[in-house]
C-alpha positions in Angstrom: 69.9 100.2 77.3 69.4 103.8 78.3 72.9 104.8 77.3 72.5 103.1 74.0 69.4 105.1 73.3 71.2 108.3 74.3 74.1 107.6 72.0 72.0 106.5 69.1 69.1 108.9 69.4 69.5 111.8 71.9 72.9 113.0 70.7 72.1 113.0 67.0 68.7 114.6 67.7 70.3 117.4 69.8 72.9 118.1 67.2 70.3 118.2 64.5 68.0 120.6 66.4 70.6 122.9 68.0 73.4 122.5 65.5 76.2 123.2 68.0 79.6 124.3 66.9 82.0 121.9 68.6 85.8 122.5 68.5 88.8 120.6 69.8 87.2 117.1 70.3 90.7 115.7 69.7 91.8 117.3 72.9 89.7 115.1 75.1 91.5 111.8 76.0 89.4 108.8 75.0 90.3 106.8 78.1 91.5 107.2 81.6 90.5 109.7 84.3 90.2 113.3 83.2 88.6 116.5 84.4 86.7 118.8 82.1 86.7 122.2 83.7 84.2 124.6 82.1 82.9 128.1 82.4 79.2 128.1 83.6 76.4 130.1 82.0 73.3 128.0 82.4 71.7 124.9 84.0 71.7 123.4 80.6 75.6 123.4 80.5 75.6 120.0 82.3 73.6 118.6 79.4 75.4 120.3 76.5 78.8 119.1 77.5 77.9 115.4 77.8 76.0 115.6 74.5 78.9 117.1 72.6 81.9 115.4 74.2 83.5 112.3 72.6 83.1 110.2 75.7 80.7 110.0 78.7 81.1 112.9 81.1 79.8 112.7 84.7 78.4 115.8 86.6 76.9 116.0 90.0 73.1 116.2 90.2 70.7 116.4 93.1 69.4 113.0 94.2 65.8 114.2 93.7 66.3 113.9 90.0 66.7 110.2 90.4 63.9 109.5 92.9 60.8 111.2 91.4 57.5 109.4 91.0 55.2 109.0 88.0 56.0 109.6 84.4 58.0 112.8 85.1 60.1 111.0 87.7 60.8 108.1 85.3 61.8 110.5 82.5 64.0 112.6 84.8 65.7 109.4 86.2 66.3 108.0 82.8 67.7 111.2 81.4 70.2 111.9 84.2 71.3 108.3 84.2 71.8 108.5 80.4 74.2 111.5 80.8 76.1 109.7 83.6 75.1 112.2 86.3 76.2 111.3 89.8 73.4 111.6 92.5 74.2 113.6 95.6 71.8 114.0 98.5 70.1 117.4 98.8 72.1 119.8 100.9 75.2 117.7 100.4 75.7 119.2 96.9 76.6 122.4 98.6 79.2 120.8 100.8 82.4 121.0 98.9 84.3 118.1 100.3 81.4 115.7 99.9 81.0 116.7 96.3 84.7 116.4 95.7 84.8 112.9 97.2 82.0 111.8 94.8 84.0 113.2 91.9 87.2 111.6 93.0 85.5 108.2 92.9 84.6 108.8 89.3 88.1 109.8 88.4 89.7 106.9 90.2 87.5 104.5 88.2 89.0 105.9 85.0 86.1 108.0 83.9 85.7 111.7 83.0 84.2 114.2 85.3 82.9 117.7 84.6 83.3 120.6 87.0 82.6 124.4 87.1 85.5 126.0 89.0 83.4 129.2 89.3 81.1 127.3 91.6 77.9 128.7 90.3 76.4 130.2 87.1 77.6 133.6 85.9 74.5 135.8 85.6 76.3 138.7 83.9 78.4 136.7 81.4 81.8 137.5 83.1 84.3 134.8 84.0 84.7 134.7 87.8 87.7 133.6 89.8 88.0 129.8 90.2 87.7 127.9 93.4 90.4 125.4 94.2 88.3 122.2 94.2 89.3 121.5 90.6 93.0 121.7 91.7 92.4 119.4 94.7 90.8 116.8 92.3 93.6 117.1 89.7 96.4 116.8 92.3 94.8 114.0 94.3 93.7 111.9 91.4 96.7 112.7 89.3 94.7 113.3 86.1 94.9 116.0 83.4 92.5 118.9 83.1 90.8 119.8 79.8 89.6 123.4 79.8 86.2 123.9 78.2 84.5 127.1 77.0 80.7 127.4 76.4 79.1 130.2 74.5 75.3 130.7 74.0 74.0 128.2 76.5 72.5 131.1 78.5 70.3 131.8 75.5 68.8 128.2 75.5 67.6 128.2 79.1 67.8 131.7 80.6 67.5 132.1 84.4 63.8 131.7 85.4 62.8 130.0 82.2 61.4 126.4 82.3 61.3 125.7 78.5 64.5 125.6 76.4 64.7 127.8 73.4 66.3 127.0 70.0 69.6 128.7 70.0 73.0 127.7 68.5 75.8 127.2 71.0 79.5 126.8 70.8 81.6 124.3 72.8 85.4 124.5 72.7 87.6 121.8 74.2 91.1 123.1 74.9 94.4 121.2 75.1 94.8 119.1 78.3 96.7 120.6 81.1 99.3 118.3 82.8 99.9 118.9 86.5 101.8 115.7 87.1 104.8 117.7 88.4 102.6 118.8 91.4 100.9 115.4 92.0 100.5 114.7 95.7 100.5 118.4 96.7 96.8 118.7 97.1 97.2 119.9 100.7 99.3 122.8 99.6 97.2 126.0 99.3 99.9 127.5 97.0 99.8 124.5 94.6 96.0 124.5 94.5 95.9 128.2 93.8 98.5 127.8 91.1 96.7 125.0 89.3 93.3 126.7 89.6 94.7 129.9 88.1 96.2 128.1 85.2 92.9 126.3 84.5 91.0 129.5 84.6 93.5 131.2 82.4 93.0 128.4 79.8 89.2 128.7 80.0 89.5 132.5 79.6 91.7 132.1 76.5 89.0 129.8 75.0 85.9 131.8 76.0 87.2 135.4 75.6 84.9 136.5 78.5 85.5 139.6 80.5 87.1 138.8 83.8 85.3 139.5 87.1 88.5 138.9 89.2 86.3 138.1 92.2 84.5 134.9 93.4 81.0 134.3 92.1 78.9 133.9 95.3 75.4 132.5 95.4 72.9 135.2 96.3 71.5 134.9 99.9 67.9 133.6 100.1 65.4 136.3 101.1 
């Protein structure tokens, strides 16, 4: 019921309000496991992609979003279920292998999974070097990778802001990348690096962002 409401109400409403520019929908396979690898500019990215993609896309989300109490908790739970988010226990979301295992289950069930190879949001708008989790998933599951480029999402929900703003965004879905020739080589560091670099090059071609050429590390807590 929740997903029906999302499809019939939330998607058309979001499109009407934000009027996103969406390109390359034909590049997203309509069935079977597939990874959507995107640049990452805002928390809202994990909402924008599912609302503009032609099929349900799962992202990881903290388990707290599914267990809240009262009206706010029910609304949060309903929303994240509606966009096919996968709950991960607090703390576990920062453990790469635990997160990858949860993503692998989604792909093996024939569904689509969204991932940000940069690992965390870019605060300066540059495209950072990709981490190899996306390659491990692609080579282990044997699925294609669709590069995705977002533009303008950082204007909807800037860092530190709690209320979304009305801004127009662009979502570009690139042509699927086929790594079947390397299937089964997930344990090879060279293969993972090769696949990841090809994915990031495709994202860069779509986004046109300046390259940081370093990893984007989370700032240490004070």
